C-alpha positions as CSV (number, residue, x, y, z in Angstrom):
1,M,28.2,-38.1,13.7
2,N,28.8,-36.6,17.1
3,Q,27.2,-33.3,18.0
4,S,29.5,-30.4,16.8
5,I,31.3,-28.2,19.3
6,F,31.0,-25.0,17.2
7,H,27.6,-24.4,15.6
8,K,28.2,-21.2,13.6
9,V,31.8,-20.3,12.5
10,L,32.9,-17.1,10.8
11,L,35.6,-17.6,8.2
12,P,36.9,-14.2,7.0
13,V,38.9,-14.7,3.8
14,D,41.0,-12.6,1.4
15,D,43.4,-13.5,-1.4
16,S,46.3,-14.4,0.9
17,P,47.9,-17.8,1.4
18,Q,47.0,-17.6,5.0
19,S,43.3,-17.5,4.1
20,E,43.8,-20.6,2.0
21,N,45.3,-22.3,5.1
22,A,42.4,-21.2,7.2
23,V,39.9,-22.6,4.7
24,Q,41.8,-25.9,4.7
25,K,41.7,-26.0,8.5
26,A,37.9,-25.3,8.4
27,I,37.5,-28.2,6.1
28,E,39.4,-30.5,8.5
29,L,37.3,-29.3,11.4
30,Y,34.0,-29.7,9.5
31,Q,34.9,-33.2,8.3
32,A,35.9,-34.1,11.9
33,G,32.4,-33.0,13.1
34,I,33.8,-30.1,15.2
35,I,32.0,-27.3,13.3
36,E,28.5,-27.3,11.9
37,N,27.9,-24.1,9.8
38,L,30.4,-22.0,8.0
39,V,30.0,-18.4,6.9
40,L,32.6,-17.1,4.4
41,F,33.1,-13.4,4.7
42,N,35.2,-11.1,2.5
43,V,35.7,-7.4,3.2
44,Y,36.9,-5.3,0.3
45,N,38.8,-2.4,1.8
46,T,37.3,0.9,0.6
47,G,39.7,3.0,2.7
48,N,41.6,4.1,-0.4
49,V,38.6,5.0,-2.5
50,D,37.8,8.7,-2.6
51,I,34.1,8.9,-3.2
52,T,34.3,12.5,-4.3
53,K,36.3,11.5,-7.4
54,L,34.6,10.8,-10.7
55,H,36.1,7.3,-11.1
56,S,35.3,6.1,-7.5
57,S,32.3,4.1,-8.6
58,E,34.5,2.2,-11.1
59,K,37.0,1.5,-8.4
60,L,34.2,0.3,-6.0
61,D,32.9,-2.0,-8.8
62,E,36.4,-3.5,-9.2
63,L,36.7,-4.1,-5.5
64,R,33.2,-5.8,-5.4
65,A,34.1,-8.0,-8.4
66,E,37.4,-9.0,-6.8
67,S,35.6,-9.8,-3.6
68,L,33.1,-12.0,-5.4
69,K,35.9,-13.8,-7.2
70,I,37.6,-14.6,-3.9
71,L,34.4,-15.8,-2.3
72,E,33.5,-18.0,-5.4
73,K,37.0,-19.5,-5.2
74,Y,36.6,-20.6,-1.6
75,E,32.9,-21.5,-2.0
76,K,34.0,-23.9,-4.8
77,I,36.7,-25.5,-2.6
78,L,34.2,-26.0,0.2
79,S,31.6,-27.4,-2.2
80,E,34.1,-29.9,-3.6
81,N,34.4,-31.1,-0.1
82,N,30.6,-31.3,0.4
83,I,30.6,-28.4,2.9
84,P,27.7,-26.0,2.6
85,C,28.4,-22.4,3.5
86,T,26.8,-19.0,3.6
87,V,28.6,-16.2,1.7
88,K,28.8,-12.6,2.9
89,K,30.7,-9.6,1.7
90,A,31.0,-5.9,2.7
91,G,33.0,-2.8,1.9
92,G,34.9,-0.9,4.6
93,D,37.5,-1.5,7.3
94,P,38.0,-5.3,7.6
95,A,38.5,-5.5,11.4
96,A,35.5,-3.2,12.1
97,L,33.2,-5.1,9.8
98,I,34.2,-8.5,11.2
99,L,33.6,-7.2,14.7
100,D,30.2,-5.7,13.7
101,L,29.1,-9.0,12.1
102,I,30.0,-10.9,15.2
103,E,28.2,-8.4,17.5
104,N,25.1,-7.9,15.4
105,D,24.6,-11.6,14.5
106,G,25.0,-12.9,18.0
107,Q,25.1,-16.5,16.9
108,F,28.8,-17.1,16.0
109,D,30.8,-19.2,18.4
110,L,34.1,-19.3,16.6
111,I,36.2,-17.3,14.1
112,I,38.8,-19.1,12.0
113,M,41.2,-16.6,10.3
114,G,44.6,-16.4,8.8
115,S,47.4,-14.2,10.1
116,R,49.5,-12.3,7.6
117,R,52.7,-12.1,9.7
118,L,53.3,-8.4,9.5
119,N,56.8,-7.2,10.5
120,K,57.0,-5.2,13.7
121,F,57.0,-1.8,11.9
122,Q,53.9,-2.7,9.9
123,E,52.1,-4.0,12.9
124,L,52.9,-0.9,14.9
125,A,52.0,1.5,12.1
126,F,48.9,-0.2,10.7
127,G,47.9,-2.9,13.2
128,S,46.7,-6.2,12.0
129,V,43.2,-7.3,11.4
130,T,43.8,-10.5,13.3
131,D,45.2,-8.7,16.3
132,K,42.3,-6.3,16.5
133,V,39.7,-9.1,16.2
134,T,41.4,-11.3,18.7
135,R,41.6,-8.5,21.3
136,L,38.0,-7.3,20.8
137,V,35.8,-10.3,20.4
138,S,34.3,-12.4,23.2
139,I,34.3,-15.7,21.3
140,P,37.3,-18.0,20.5
141,V,39.5,-17.2,17.5
142,L,41.5,-19.8,15.8
143,V,44.4,-18.1,14.1
144,I,46.0,-20.0,11.3
145,K,49.5,-19.0,10.1
């Protein structure tokens, strides 16, 4: 096999069809020898959890369990295709945590991520994770629609 072009690739995933498409594209690129190592990353958004409330720990536990379920789903798909991966998860703002991981690790040379296709109002009001990441990272981002 030829030497891969991208040695460490971040693959942020959630429960969207766009993430499924991104995983499929990562599989194609891995099998073609273009990428070498994959890191699956899921961020469970804790922005709506009020930690001052009594039931906040239960909500956080639910979010963590859902994150684990998403990661296990994609890890299984990759495993079925004989693709090893590292799994990471974190709680917080998705765009900020993706950017932090890229900056603090220093070894990633590509991000493959899905884009949810927000309408113009949603994009203006909330911004998109993909948009923030593509504007603020210094490595290539492959956006899958």
